TIVOKOL-266333 format. One record per residue (C-alpha): x, y, z; chain; residue number from 0. Coordinates in nm, 3 decimals. Layout:
BEGIN
SITE:X:Y:Z:A:NUM
...
***
This chain:
BEGIN
SITE:1.971:0.325:1.400:A:0
SITE:1.776:0.626:1.278:A:1
SITE:2.001:0.872:1.464:A:2
SITE:2.314:0.704:1.333:A:3
SITE:2.184:0.710:0.978:A:4
SITE:2.093:1.074:1.017:A:5
SITE:2.442:1.168:1.138:A:6
SITE:2.605:0.966:0.861:A:7
SITE:2.403:1.124:0.582:A:8
SITE:2.433:1.473:0.729:A:9
SITE:2.810:1.441:0.735:A:10
SITE:2.847:1.334:0.374:A:11
SITE:2.562:1.522:0.208:A:12
SITE:2.561:1.866:0.361:A:13
SITE:2.869:1.981:0.173:A:14
SITE:2.919:2.308:-0.014:A:15
SITE:2.624:2.398:-0.238:A:16
SITE:2.666:2.458:-0.606:A:17
SITE:2.765:2.105:-0.709:A:18
SITE:2.624:2.033:-1.052:A:19
SITE:2.298:1.840:-1.035:A:20
SITE:2.351:1.488:-1.159:A:21
SITE:2.185:1.173:-1.277:A:22
SITE:2.302:0.814:-1.269:A:23
SITE:2.574:0.831:-1.541:A:24
SITE:2.783:1.081:-1.341:A:25
SITE:2.847:0.843:-1.050:A:26
SITE:3.152:0.621:-1.014:A:27
SITE:3.130:0.273:-1.172:A:28
SITE:3.148:0.093:-0.837:A:29
SITE:2.873:0.312:-0.695:A:30
SITE:2.655:0.246:-0.997:A:31
SITE:2.713:-0.129:-0.955:A:32
SITE:2.602:-0.112:-0.592:A:33
SITE:2.303:0.101:-0.690:A:34
SITE:2.201:-0.152:-0.955:A:35
SITE:2.205:-0.427:-0.695:A:36
SITE:1.973:-0.215:-0.484:A:37
SITE:1.744:-0.162:-0.781:A:38
SITE:1.731:-0.538:-0.845:A:39
SITE:1.609:-0.597:-0.490:A:40
SITE:1.370:-0.301:-0.513:A:41
SITE:1.222:-0.420:-0.842:A:42
SITE:1.169:-0.764:-0.692:A:43
SITE:0.972:-0.607:-0.406:A:44
SITE:1.245:-0.655:-0.143:A:45
SITE:1.248:-0.300:-0.011:A:46
SITE:1.447:-0.373:0.304:A:47
SITE:1.694:-0.591:0.114:A:48
SITE:1.760:-0.302:-0.122:A:49
SITE:1.871:-0.064:0.154:A:50
SITE:2.227:-0.191:0.219:A:51
SITE:2.305:-0.161:-0.152:A:52
SITE:2.171:0.195:-0.174:A:53
SITE:2.362:0.292:0.140:A:54
SITE:2.677:0.131:-0.002:A:55
SITE:2.640:0.312:-0.336:A:56
SITE:2.631:0.648:-0.163:A:57
SITE:2.915:0.552:0.068:A:58
SITE:3.135:0.464:-0.231:A:59
SITE:3.058:0.789:-0.411:A:60
SITE:2.933:1.063:-0.174:A:61
SITE:2.850:1.283:-0.472:A:62
SITE:2.594:1.025:-0.589:A:63
SITE:2.258:1.112:-0.434:A:64
SITE:2.006:0.904:-0.628:A:65
SITE:2.064:0.601:-0.399:A:66
SITE:1.967:0.816:-0.100:A:67
SITE:1.639:0.901:-0.272:A:68
SITE:1.581:0.536:-0.355:A:69
SITE:1.652:0.440:0.007:A:70
SITE:1.384:0.691:0.109:A:71
SITE:1.141:0.541:-0.144:A:72
SITE:1.221:0.187:-0.029:A:73
SITE:1.167:0.265:0.338:A:74
SITE:0.843:0.445:0.247:A:75
SITE:0.725:0.128:0.073:A:76
SITE:0.827:-0.079:0.374:A:77
SITE:0.624:0.143:0.608:A:78
SITE:0.325:0.128:0.372:A:79
SITE:0.351:-0.252:0.378:A:80
SITE:0.314:-0.251:0.758:A:81
SITE:0.673:-0.221:0.879:A:82
SITE:0.611:0.063:1.122:A:83
SITE:0.959:0.018:1.267:A:84
SITE:1.105:0.185:0.958:A:85
SITE:0.904:0.506:1.004:A:86
SITE:1.179:0.701:1.182:A:87
SITE:1.441:0.590:0.929:A:88
SITE:1.208:0.694:0.647:A:89
SITE:1.150:1.036:0.803:A:90
SITE:1.524:1.087:0.844:A:91
SITE:1.600:0.994:0.485:A:92
SITE:1.334:1.225:0.345:A:93
SITE:1.471:1.510:0.557:A:94
SITE:1.811:1.456:0.401:A:95
SITE:1.666:1.432:0.050:A:96
SITE:1.471:1.755:0.098:A:97
SITE:1.777:1.939:0.227:A:98
SITE:1.974:1.828:-0.077:A:99
SITE:1.708:1.870:-0.342:A:100
SITE:1.925:2.119:-0.534:A:101
SITE:2.179:1.843:-0.605:A:102
SITE:1.936:1.647:-0.824:A:103
SITE:1.836:1.688:-1.188:A:104
SITE:1.497:1.831:-1.286:A:105
SITE:1.357:1.481:-1.330:A:106
SITE:1.448:1.378:-0.977:A:107
SITE:1.354:1.714:-0.830:A:108
SITE:1.004:1.664:-0.963:A:109
SITE:0.986:1.318:-0.805:A:110
SITE:1.113:1.458:-0.477:A:111
SITE:0.865:1.745:-0.479:A:112
SITE:0.573:1.508:-0.539:A:113
SITE:0.674:1.291:-0.246:A:114
SITE:0.730:1.587:-0.015:A:115
SITE:0.384:1.723:-0.096:A:116
SITE:0.230:1.383:-0.030:A:117
SITE:0.411:1.364:0.303:A:118
SITE:0.242:1.691:0.397:A:119
SITE:-0.098:1.554:0.299:A:120
SITE:-0.125:1.787:-0.001:A:121
SITE:-0.236:1.507:-0.229:A:122
SITE:-0.426:1.710:-0.487:A:123
SITE:-0.123:1.932:-0.548:A:124
SITE:0.105:1.628:-0.554:A:125
SITE:-0.114:1.449:-0.808:A:126
SITE:-0.120:1.751:-1.040:A:127
SITE:0.257:1.787:-1.012:A:128
SITE:0.298:1.415:-1.086:A:129
SITE:0.072:1.450:-1.390:A:130
SITE:0.284:1.738:-1.521:A:131
SITE:0.604:1.543:-1.459:A:132
SITE:0.466:1.237:-1.637:A:133
SITE:0.383:1.455:-1.937:A:134
SITE:0.733:1.605:-1.931:A:135
SITE:0.907:1.267:-1.904:A:136
SITE:0.698:1.009:-2.094:A:137
SITE:0.801:0.647:-2.065:A:138
SITE:0.980:0.698:-1.733:A:139
SITE:0.930:0.577:-1.379:A:140
SITE:0.744:0.895:-1.291:A:141
SITE:0.464:0.789:-1.527:A:142
SITE:0.427:0.473:-1.319:A:143
SITE:0.434:0.684:-1.002:A:144
SITE:0.158:0.905:-1.140:A:145
SITE:-0.053:0.596:-1.207:A:146
SITE:0.006:0.470:-0.853:A:147
SITE:-0.081:0.806:-0.696:A:148
SITE:-0.393:0.826:-0.914:A:149
SITE:-0.501:0.485:-0.790:A:150
SITE:-0.437:0.580:-0.428:A:151
SITE:-0.638:0.897:-0.489:A:152
SITE:-0.938:0.689:-0.599:A:153
SITE:-0.883:0.743:-0.974:A:154
SITE:-0.824:0.399:-1.128:A:155
SITE:-0.918:0.503:-1.481:A:156
SITE:-0.646:0.768:-1.480:A:157
SITE:-0.408:0.504:-1.343:A:158
SITE:-0.494:0.264:-1.625:A:159
SITE:-0.450:0.535:-1.887:A:160
SITE:-0.102:0.613:-1.758:A:161
SITE:-0.002:0.246:-1.737:A:162
SITE:-0.115:0.193:-2.096:A:163
SITE:0.162:0.427:-2.211:A:164
SITE:0.430:0.204:-2.054:A:165
SITE:0.571:-0.120:-2.193:A:166
SITE:0.638:-0.396:-1.936:A:167
SITE:0.885:-0.553:-2.180:A:168
SITE:1.108:-0.243:-2.191:A:169
SITE:1.298:-0.040:-1.935:A:170
SITE:1.221:0.100:-1.685:A:171
SITE:0.924:-0.137:-1.638:A:172
SITE:1.100:-0.454:-1.753:A:173
SITE:1.109:-0.726:-1.486:A:174
SITE:0.927:-0.501:-1.239:A:175
SITE:0.661:-0.696:-1.057:A:176
SITE:0.494:-0.383:-0.920:A:177
SITE:0.388:-0.280:-1.270:A:178
SITE:0.157:-0.580:-1.278:A:179
SITE:0.031:-0.547:-0.921:A:180
SITE:-0.059:-0.183:-0.989:A:181
SITE:-0.223:-0.273:-1.320:A:182
SITE:-0.429:-0.554:-1.166:A:183
SITE:-0.534:-0.337:-0.870:A:184
SITE:-0.635:-0.048:-1.095:A:185
SITE:-0.837:-0.275:-1.321:A:186
SITE:-1.016:-0.424:-1.019:A:187
SITE:-1.102:-0.087:-0.867:A:188
SITE:-1.222:0.037:-1.206:A:189
SITE:-1.457:-0.262:-1.221:A:190
SITE:-1.288:-0.400:-1.532:A:191
SITE:-1.259:-0.758:-1.416:A:192
SITE:-1.180:-0.900:-1.759:A:193
SITE:-0.877:-0.668:-1.770:A:194
SITE:-0.784:-0.773:-1.417:A:195
SITE:-0.787:-1.136:-1.523:A:196
SITE:-0.584:-1.055:-1.835:A:197
SITE:-0.331:-0.872:-1.617:A:198
SITE:-0.317:-1.170:-1.382:A:199
SITE:-0.256:-1.416:-1.663:A:200
SITE:0.014:-1.198:-1.816:A:201
SITE:0.181:-1.140:-1.480:A:202
SITE:0.172:-1.511:-1.401:A:203
SITE:0.359:-1.586:-1.724:A:204
SITE:0.619:-1.316:-1.645:A:205
SITE:0.668:-1.414:-1.280:A:206
SITE:0.591:-1.787:-1.253:A:207
SITE:0.751:-1.815:-0.908:A:208
SITE:0.516:-1.556:-0.757:A:209
SITE:0.152:-1.632:-0.682:A:210
SITE:0.008:-1.279:-0.674:A:211
SITE:-0.098:-1.283:-1.040:A:212
SITE:-0.287:-1.612:-1.013:A:213
SITE:-0.460:-1.467:-0.708:A:214
SITE:-0.580:-1.174:-0.919:A:215
SITE:-0.724:-1.420:-1.171:A:216
SITE:-0.919:-1.577:-0.885:A:217
SITE:-1.032:-1.234:-0.757:A:218
SITE:-1.151:-1.130:-1.103:A:219
SITE:-1.358:-1.445:-1.137:A:220
SITE:-1.501:-1.408:-0.786:A:221
SITE:-1.598:-1.049:-0.868:A:222
SITE:-1.801:-1.177:-1.162:A:223
SITE:-1.960:-1.453:-0.954:A:224
SITE:-1.790:-1.733:-1.148:A:225
SITE:-1.782:-1.950:-0.838:A:226
SITE:-1.687:-2.272:-1.012:A:227
SITE:-1.381:-2.107:-1.170:A:228
SITE:-1.231:-1.949:-0.857:A:229
SITE:-1.063:-2.234:-0.671:A:230
SITE:-0.830:-2.341:-0.953:A:231
SITE:-0.628:-2.019:-0.978:A:232
SITE:-0.657:-1.966:-0.602:A:233
SITE:-0.502:-2.306:-0.535:A:234
SITE:-0.227:-2.227:-0.787:A:235
SITE:-0.161:-1.896:-0.610:A:236
SITE:-0.148:-2.063:-0.269:A:237
SITE:0.105:-2.320:-0.394:A:238
SITE:0.373:-2.051:-0.419:A:239
SITE:0.622:-1.964:-0.149:A:240
SITE:0.496:-1.607:-0.116:A:241
SITE:0.134:-1.711:-0.057:A:242
SITE:-0.050:-1.565:0.241:A:243
SITE:-0.382:-1.652:0.400:A:244
SITE:-0.511:-1.308:0.316:A:245
SITE:-0.541:-1.417:-0.046:A:246
SITE:-0.798:-1.674:0.063:A:247
SITE:-0.982:-1.424:0.281:A:248
SITE:-0.992:-1.167:0.004:A:249
SITE:-1.183:-1.410:-0.215:A:250
SITE:-1.443:-1.418:0.062:A:251
SITE:-1.471:-1.041:0.095:A:252
SITE:-1.478:-1.011:-0.285:A:253
SITE:-1.777:-1.243:-0.309:A:254
SITE:-1.951:-1.064:-0.024:A:255
SITE:-1.878:-0.713:-0.150:A:256
SITE:-1.982:-0.790:-0.506:A:257
SITE:-2.322:-0.918:-0.407:A:258
SITE:-2.283:-1.295:-0.388:A:259
SITE:-2.373:-1.321:-0.022:A:260
SITE:-2.209:-1.363:0.313:A:261
SITE:-2.283:-1.736:0.297:A:262
SITE:-2.066:-1.769:-0.014:A:263
SITE:-1.792:-1.565:0.153:A:264
SITE:-1.788:-1.744:0.488:A:265
SITE:-1.592:-2.059:0.392:A:266
SITE:-1.307:-1.851:0.249:A:267
SITE:-1.300:-1.623:0.552:A:268
SITE:-1.283:-1.918:0.788:A:269
SITE:-1.007:-2.079:0.580:A:270
SITE:-0.809:-1.757:0.605:A:271
SITE:-0.838:-1.761:0.984:A:272
SITE:-0.730:-2.126:0.992:A:273
SITE:-0.428:-2.049:0.772:A:274
SITE:-0.296:-1.790:1.018:A:275
SITE:-0.373:-2.004:1.321:A:276
SITE:-0.173:-2.290:1.169:A:277
SITE:0.145:-2.083:1.132:A:278
SITE:0.449:-2.190:1.335:A:279
SITE:0.491:-1.966:1.642:A:280
SITE:0.796:-1.782:1.507:A:281
SITE:0.606:-1.686:1.191:A:282
SITE:0.280:-1.614:1.369:A:283
SITE:0.452:-1.352:1.587:A:284
SITE:0.580:-1.147:1.296:A:285
SITE:0.403:-0.809:1.288:A:286
SITE:0.255:-0.857:0.941:A:287
SITE:0.121:-1.202:1.029:A:288
SITE:-0.028:-1.083:1.358:A:289
SITE:-0.207:-0.799:1.183:A:290
SITE:-0.338:-1.020:0.906:A:291
SITE:-0.451:-1.288:1.148:A:292
SITE:-0.642:-1.030:1.351:A:293
SITE:-0.799:-0.880:1.039:A:294
SITE:-0.942:-1.211:0.921:A:295
SITE:-1.083:-1.283:1.267:A:296
SITE:-1.265:-0.950:1.230:A:297
SITE:-1.376:-1.019:0.872:A:298
SITE:-1.508:-1.362:0.966:A:299
SITE:-1.722:-1.217:1.246:A:300
SITE:-1.515:-1.345:1.540:A:301
SITE:-1.518:-1.002:1.702:A:302
SITE:-1.416:-1.089:2.059:A:303
SITE:-1.109:-1.277:1.937:A:304
SITE:-1.028:-1.001:1.689:A:305
SITE:-1.059:-0.733:1.957:A:306
SITE:-0.827:-0.925:2.188:A:307
SITE:-0.574:-0.973:1.907:A:308
SITE:-0.577:-0.605:1.816:A:309
SITE:-0.546:-0.503:2.180:A:310
SITE:-0.219:-0.696:2.197:A:311
SITE:-0.100:-0.556:1.865:A:312
SITE:-0.167:-0.199:1.980:A:313
SITE:0.030:-0.262:2.298:A:314
SITE:0.328:-0.408:2.110:A:315
SITE:0.324:-0.222:1.777:A:316
SITE:0.068:0.056:1.795:A:317
SITE:0.032:0.200:1.446:A:318
SITE:-0.259:0.426:1.352:A:319
SITE:-0.425:0.142:1.161:A:320
SITE:-0.383:-0.093:1.458:A:321
SITE:-0.554:0.162:1.680:A:322
SITE:-0.832:0.205:1.426:A:323
SITE:-0.905:-0.164:1.400:A:324
SITE:-0.892:-0.204:1.777:A:325
SITE:-1.170:0.054:1.793:A:326
SITE:-1.368:-0.109:1.514:A:327
SITE:-1.352:-0.457:1.666:A:328
SITE:-1.426:-0.316:2.012:A:329
SITE:-1.747:-0.162:1.878:A:330
SITE:-1.846:-0.482:1.701:A:331
SITE:-1.774:-0.681:2.018:A:332
SITE:-2.009:-0.452:2.213:A:333
SITE:-1.752:-0.224:2.377:A:334
SITE:-1.887:0.105:2.246:A:335
SITE:-1.709:0.314:2.511:A:336
SITE:-1.363:0.206:2.393:A:337
SITE:-1.460:0.266:2.030:A:338
SITE:-1.593:0.613:2.113:A:339
SITE:-1.271:0.697:2.296:A:340
SITE:-1.062:0.594:1.997:A:341
SITE:-1.288:0.795:1.767:A:342
SITE:-1.218:1.101:1.986:A:343
SITE:-0.845:1.030:1.950:A:344
SITE:-0.869:1.027:1.572:A:345
SITE:-1.065:1.351:1.559:A:346
SITE:-0.882:1.526:1.844:A:347
SITE:-0.575:1.626:1.648:A:348
SITE:-0.310:1.438:1.844:A:349
SITE:-0.243:1.180:1.572:A:350
SITE:-0.021:1.282:1.281:A:351
SITE:-0.288:1.246:1.013:A:352
SITE:-0.428:1.451:0.729:A:353
SITE:-0.793:1.554:0.742:A:354
SITE:-0.900:1.290:0.485:A:355
SITE:-0.722:1.021:0.689:A:356
SITE:-0.900:1.131:1.006:A:357
SITE:-1.238:1.121:0.836:A:358
SITE:-1.164:0.782:0.683:A:359
SITE:-1.100:0.617:1.019:A:360
SITE:-1.381:0.808:1.185:A:361
SITE:-1.617:0.682:0.915:A:362
SITE:-1.518:0.320:0.974:A:363
SITE:-1.549:0.359:1.350:A:364
SITE:-1.894:0.516:1.323:A:365
SITE:-2.002:0.238:1.089:A:366
SITE:-1.885:-0.020:1.342:A:367
SITE:-2.082:0.158:1.615:A:368
SITE:-2.394:0.143:1.399:A:369
SITE:-2.411:0.519:1.345:A:370
SITE:-2.485:0.524:0.973:A:371
SITE:-2.543:0.898:0.948:A:372
SITE:-2.216:0.995:1.114:A:373
SITE:-2.030:0.733:0.912:A:374
SITE:-2.169:0.884:0.593:A:375
SITE:-2.084:1.235:0.713:A:376
SITE:-1.719:1.143:0.770:A:377
SITE:-1.679:0.932:0.457:A:378
SITE:-1.820:1.215:0.245:A:379
SITE:-1.505:1.409:0.336:A:380
SITE:-1.258:1.152:0.210:A:381
SITE:-1.229:0.893:-0.067:A:382
SITE:-1.187:0.521:-0.103:A:383
SITE:-0.884:0.323:-0.214:A:384
SITE:-0.841:0.005:-0.408:A:385
SITE:-0.994:-0.246:-0.166:A:386
SITE:-1.212:-0.031:0.059:A:387
SITE:-1.525:-0.165:-0.108:A:388
SITE:-1.426:-0.501:0.050:A:389
SITE:-1.413:-0.357:0.404:A:390
SITE:-1.651:-0.582:0.603:A:391
SITE:-1.791:-0.305:0.823:A:392
SITE:-1.897:-0.108:0.513:A:393
SITE:-2.052:-0.388:0.311:A:394
SITE:-2.389:-0.372:0.496:A:395
SITE:-2.401:0.005:0.432:A:396
SITE:-2.349:-0.006:0.058:A:397
SITE:-2.711:0.096:-0.005:A:398
SITE:-2.650:0.436:0.159:A:399
SITE:-2.620:0.698:-0.119:A:400
SITE:-2.328:0.878:0.045:A:401
SITE:-2.133:0.561:0.115:A:402
SITE:-2.207:0.441:-0.237:A:403
SITE:-2.039:0.759:-0.366:A:404
SITE:-1.749:0.711:-0.125:A:405
SITE:-1.687:0.357:-0.250:A:406
SITE:-1.713:0.448:-0.619:A:407
SITE:-1.399:0.541:-0.817:A:408
SITE:-1.355:0.915:-0.868:A:409
SITE:-1.204:0.890:-1.213:A:410
***
């Protein structure tokens, strides 16, 4: 599939240079219509469902390149969500976008350049370029992108400041569910739980068929230790079709990470495990469900079962994260030799990772092996993301000054 897509795009895109750079209005009406259908799916969070429309838009009008960029963005989102099978397609699309950068307007060139820098692991340069682009094009999608990259770079306050300049009731944010998920996540990481709850309530009103916003209300209350007020919004969230057992488990890790005790967390962690174990076999074997089921076995302290689950996942799927968690659960289950071998793999240079990514996984592995000093050494060379302060293997180490800095937002 990847090779075929590559040949197709190479044939239609690598035409004579010098074509005037263009934006959406210069495409044919039918191509725009197909592109809009792709955007509808993309805005609803259906990244894979958006792809046929983006491909079709470019097929209708081969001079229309924005759909190719959006296909690259959609596949990138799919990979980030755990669909490792789209990695090769994503790589191929970004190669084509990079080769045809000159065909895009300045606005899109800036977006492309940011993504290409991030793909090379040059995150600081990418973030600065995104900040400059957001300043040059206020009120546009690139402002949202800058907020997202800031959050991923451990800077939730910067993310919130950027989001505050956008209006969810106006284009291009209108009807975009990701605006609210990013807002809620940034507020949580910034420690502003009242804002997280406000975001959740607002998002719930905008998207009543989706439970994510009610879940954020429950998370915000759990973060503040309002134990009696958690189950109501959590039950509302779990009543929706898109509910997952991880929402239950995250309430447990939230309580534990925010100082309300492992005993308070345990019932939610066990309920999360039970949710995944009750799935019908066809659903339970989906990659995302297998990974989540294994994670909550690990979070609930069922290390032998978690290790066995991750061993199977590595054999069948084998992403970097799968390998990392296999090492972590191996260490916690008492198999230090396997964990040490995986640590060597992460630090040996064979995996396609940036230095901060290597140190991140090495830090978690060392923490799992009980080597606090080495964990701190590695984590001092990277930074945390939105939910890393919930990572079970790090919660017992939160009193370490270096790990405390690692878990804290950078700005």
